[in-house]
N, C-alpha and C positions, 0 to 999 in steps of 0.2 A: 635359773634365769638363762636364757639363750644369749648367744653373742649379739644378736640384733637388739634385744632388750637392753643389754649392757651398753651398746653404742648409743642407744636413745637416751640413756640416763635413767635416774631413779624414777620409779613409777609413783602414781598417786598424787596427792595435793602438792608435794614439793615440786614435782616436774611441771604441773599446771601453773603454779605460781610463777615459775621462772619463764614459762613460754607464753604468758598472756600478753596480747598485743595492747598497744596504746588505746585502740578503740574499745577493746573489751574492758579495760580499766575505766575508761570514760563512761561506758554504759552502766558500770556498777557503782559509779559515784553517786552520792546522795543528791548533789546539785543537779546532775543530769536527770535523775529520776524525778526530782521535783519539777524541773522544767518540762519534762515530757508529760507528767500528770497535769500540769497547768495548761499546756497547749493542746493536748490530745485527748482530754477526758470526755469531751462531747463532740458530736459531728460538726456543730457550729464552730467550735474552736479549731477542729482539724481543718475546716475549710479556710478559716482566716490565716492559720499557720502556713498553709500552702499558697494562699492567694496574695499574701501581703507583698511579696517581692514582685510578682507580675504587675500588681496594681501600682506600686511605686514606680516601676519602669514605665508604665503607660503615662502616669501623671507627669513625671519629670522629662520624658522624651517626646511626648505628644501634646499634652495640655499646657505644660509650663511655657513652651515657646509661643503658643497662641495667646495665653494670658499676657505675656510680655509684649506681644505685638499689639494687643488691645490697649495695654497701658500706654505704649508709645504713641498710638494714634490719638489718645486723649490729652497729650501734652502739647503745649504751644511750641516747644522746641526740643530737639533731641539730637545728639547728646547735650545735656545741660551745660551752659557756660559757667565758668568759674565766677563765683560771687553772686549768681542769680539762680534762685530756685525755680524749677519749671512750674508752670501754672496749668490748671485744668482748662481744656478748650475743645470745642466741637467744630471749630472753624475748618479743620481739614476735611471733615465730612461734608460741609457745606460747599466746598470747592467742587466736589463731584456733581452735586445737584445744580449748581449755578453755572458751571462752565460746560457748555455743550460740546467742547472739543473732546472731552473724555467719554462722552456717551456713545460715539460711533464705535470705538474699539471694544467697549463694554458689550454692546448689543451684537457686534460681529462675533465676539467670543462665544456668547450664549447660543446664537444661531448656528455657528460653526460647530460647536461641541455637540449640540443636539443632532445636527445632520450627520456628523461623523459617527456618533453613537449608533444611530439607526443603520447607517451603512455597514458599520462593523458587525452589527447583529445579523444583517442579511448575508454578509459574506461568511461569517464564522459559524452560523447555525448549521448550515448543511455539512460543514466539516465535522462539527461535534456530533451531529446526528449520524453521519456515516461511521464515525469512529465508535460510537456507543452502541449502535443498533445493527451494523452490518459487518463489523470486524469481529473475528473470533475472540472470545474473552481472554484466552491465553496469549493473544497477540496485541491486545489493546494497549498495554503498558509500553510495548516496543514501539508501536506507531506513535503513541503520545510522546515518548522520549525523542523520536525523530522530529516531531513538530516543535519540540522545545529546544532543540539544539541551537538555533540562532539566538535564543534568549539567554544562553549561557555567556555570551559576550556582553560587554557594557553598552549602555545606551549610545555613547558617542561613537563607538566602533560600528554599531548597527546603523547609526545615522549616516556616517560617511560611506558605508557600504551601499546604502540606498542612494546616495548622491552619485555613486559610480553607476548605478542602474539608470538613473533619470538624466544624467548629464548629456551634453551634446554628443560626446563620444562614448556614451554609456551603452549598456546591453540592449536597451529597447531600441534606440536609434540604429545600432549596428544591425540588429535583426530586421528592422523595417527596411533599411537600405539593401540588405542582402537579398530579401525577397522582392525587391523592386517596387515597393509601395511609396517610397519617398526618394527625392533627389538630394535634399538638404536636411540637416538635423531638425527635429521638432524641439523648440525651446521649452522643455518641461520645467526646468528649474526656475525658481523665483516666481512661481505662480501659485494660486490657490490649489491647483491640482497637485502640485508637488507636496505642499504642506499636508493636504488630505491623505495622500498615499502614505507619506511617512508616518503620520500619526496613527493611521489604521494599522500599519505594519507594527508599530511599536506598542500598541495597546491591544492587539488581537489576543495575546496570551491571557489578559485579564477577562476577556470575554469567553475564551475557549474553555478554561478550566471550570467555571461555574456551570456552563451549559453542559459540558461532558458529564459532570457530576450529577446533574439533575436528570439528564436523559438516560444515564447508565442505571439509575435506580428504578426506572419504570419497569414493573414486572411484565415479562413477555406474555404471560397468560391473559393480561388485560387486552392486548392487541389480538390475541388468538380468539378470545371471547367475542370481541367486536367483529372479527371476520366470520365467525360462526353465525352471528346474528345478521349477516348480510351487509355489513358496512364495508365500503370500498376503501382503497388506500387513502384517498384524500379525506374521507369522513373519519377514518380512524385517526389520522394525524390531527384533524381539527377538533375532534371530540375527546380524544384520549391523550395523544402525545403532547400537543401544545399546552393544554391546561395543566398537565402534570409537570411541565418544564418551566412554568411561569416563575417559580422561585429562582431558577438559574438565570432566566432572562432578566429578572429584577436585579440580581446580584451583579451580573456582568455589565448591564447597562449603567448601573450606579457607579461601578469602578471606572469604566471607560469615560463616562461623563465627567466625573470628578478629576480624573487625570487630564482630560482634554482641556478643561477650563484653566488649569494651572500650568500647562506645558509651556516651556520657555525656549529651550534649545532648538526645537524643530522650526518654529516660525523664524527664528534668527538665521538658521542655516539654509532653509528652503524657501522662505518667503521674500516678498518684496514690499514696496511701499503700500500696496493695496491689501496686504495681509497682516497688518499690524494688529496684534492681539492685546488684550488687557494685561496679560502678564508682562509683555514688553513695556507697556506704559508704566506699570508698577515698578519694574526694574529701573526705569529711567529716573525715578525719584531717588533711588538708593545709589545711583551712580554719580550724583551731584553732591553738593555740600550737605552737611548734616541737617541743616534746618528744613530740608525737604523730606527727611525720613518720616516724620509723623504723617505727612500726606500719603506717602507710599504705604505706610502701615494702615491708614484709614481705608485706602482703596483695596488693600488685601482683605481686610475684614468685610468690606462690602461684597467683594467677589466670593468670599467663603460663605457668607450668609445666603447669598443668592443661590450658589450651587447647592447648598444643603436644603434650601427651600424647594428648589426644582426637583431634587431627588426625593424629598419627602412627599411632594405631590405625586410624583411618578409611582412611588412604592404604594401610596394609598390607593391610587388607581389600579395597580396590579392586585392588591388585596380585594378591592371591590369586584374586579373581574373574576377572581377566583371564587368568590362567594356566588356570583351569578352562574358560573359554570357548574357549581356543586348543587345548585337547586334543581 
């Protein structure tokens, strides 16, 4: 036996028994083996063993609050008063349909969100196209990270940064006065223009990533084959690039629209009396006494269902368009 072997201790089973880790002992235990056999014996059991925690996370962090919101919207009062059990009621939904005061911010939000989604698509699509098709592949990640740097900061920080750009003494007015185009500041703030610019700025990331992912996956030989067949640049874009990027357009527009319908901080910080959104109306019910909370919850459910219906119709239209393009 060498000196090294002597320093390591006795060889064989006695040394292994003394050096077995806790995890090795656990793996050898009958209980662990029985549990592993029970959960991993078939592909279906393996799937559920891996999926149970993510499913529970989604249920308790995403669906449970919505279910609670729906429950509150169907109560006559919330929080319930001592000595009185809450009763089922749909009166809070009737308030929306009977009072025309709430219809204006509701329609304004839908029109506003649809318009901003379309504008965001027009602005971001060329950026995603240039990044995916005209930047060398080994530099795409670098350029993408540069575009994502502003989004590393929080929403409030980016909102106040945009206020510094749009303010009377902001960057835009300073540049316009420096080049001699204006004599006094242009009041950008507290206008629909300011709200639009801020929302597009804050939601552009959710449009950029799906578009870039879809455009980057288009094989280059498709475009080369189209060029060989005599198709010009516009024809190749219309017949090849655009149809193959419809999935990215659908995903990006869905994300931006859903976020725009529920955005609250931007209209409050950048808007004025003429830019009141439905999210501000809903928040008003939660800022007062508790007996108005069911009305705010009912309005939230109405806005959620409307947004989901609009995005569902939009995605159905995208799928129909894809089928037409493939014929």
